[in-house]
C-alpha positions in Angstrom: 12.1 4.1 -8.9 9.4 4.6 -11.8 7.8 1.2 -10.8 7.4 2.9 -7.2 5.8 5.9 -8.5 3.4 4.0 -10.7 2.6 1.8 -7.8 1.7 4.8 -5.6 -0.4 6.1 -8.7 -2.5 3.1 -8.8 -3.0 2.6 -5.1 -3.8 6.5 -5.0 -6.4 5.8 -7.7 -7.9 2.9 -5.7 -8.3 5.0 -2.5 -9.7 7.8 -4.5 -12.3 5.4 -6.3 -13.2 3.7 -3.2 -14.6 6.9 -1.7 -16.5 8.2 -4.6 -14.0 10.4 -5.9 -13.2 12.0 -2.5 -9.8 12.1 -1.1 -9.7 10.8 2.4 -6.6 10.2 4.6 -5.9 6.7 5.0 -3.6 5.3 7.8 -1.5 2.7 6.4 0.2 1.8 9.8 -1.4 -0.3 12.6 -0.1 -1.6 16.1 -1.0 -5.2 16.3 -1.2 -6.4 19.8 -0.9 -10.2 20.5 -4.0 -11.5 22.6 -1.9 -14.2 24.0 1.3 -12.6 25.0 0.5 -8.7 24.7 3.5 -8.3 22.2 3.0 -5.2 20.2 4.5 -4.5 16.8 3.6 -1.7 14.2 2.9 -3.2 10.5 2.2 -1.7 7.3 -1.4 -2.6 6.3 -1.8 -3.7 2.6 -4.1 -1.7 0.4 -4.6 -4.5 -2.1 -5.4 -7.7 -0.1 -6.6 -8.6 3.4 -4.4 -10.0 5.8 -6.2 -13.1 7.5 -3.3 -14.5 9.4 -0.5 -12.8 11.6 2.3 -14.7 13.4 3.2 -13.1 16.5 7.1 -12.7 16.8 7.4 -13.4 20.4 5.2 -16.4 21.0 4.6 -17.5 17.4 0.6 -17.7 18.0 -0.9 -17.7 14.5 -3.6 -14.9 14.8 -7.0 -15.0 12.5 -9.6 -12.5 12.4 -12.3 -12.5 15.2 -15.6 -13.6 14.1 -17.4 -10.7 12.4 -13.9 -8.7 11.8 -12.6 -9.2 8.0 -8.9 -9.2 8.7 -6.2 -9.6 11.5 -5.8 -5.5 11.7 -9.5 -5.1 12.4 -9.1 -7.6 15.1 -5.9 -6.9 16.8 -4.7 -3.4 15.3 -5.0 -0.2 16.6 -6.4 1.0 13.3 -8.7 -1.0 10.9 -7.8 -1.8 7.6 -8.0 0.6 4.8 -11.4 -0.5 3.1 -12.7 -0.2 6.7 -11.4 3.1 7.1 -13.0 4.2 4.0 -16.1 2.8 4.8 -16.3 0.8 1.5 -17.0 -2.6 3.1 -14.4 -5.2 4.4 -11.9 -6.5 2.4 -12.6 -10.0 2.1 
């Protein structure tokens, strides 16, 4: 339990610093839609790394970011990744 609290505080500090000390509400869940079969699944986005690959659990296609996007959440998700939400640039 202590490590979970410490991890939460670290993530909160990172988000606070990324916004110049202002706390912003960041959504950590995004619904990814496979462009090949249309399957949708809600996933939790990482706050400490980019996710460049995602395997669709229905058709097993390996999704990669579209040109100009930093991660699969920015390309196929209902919500962009946390760094983009915070306008602190892309995570890659």
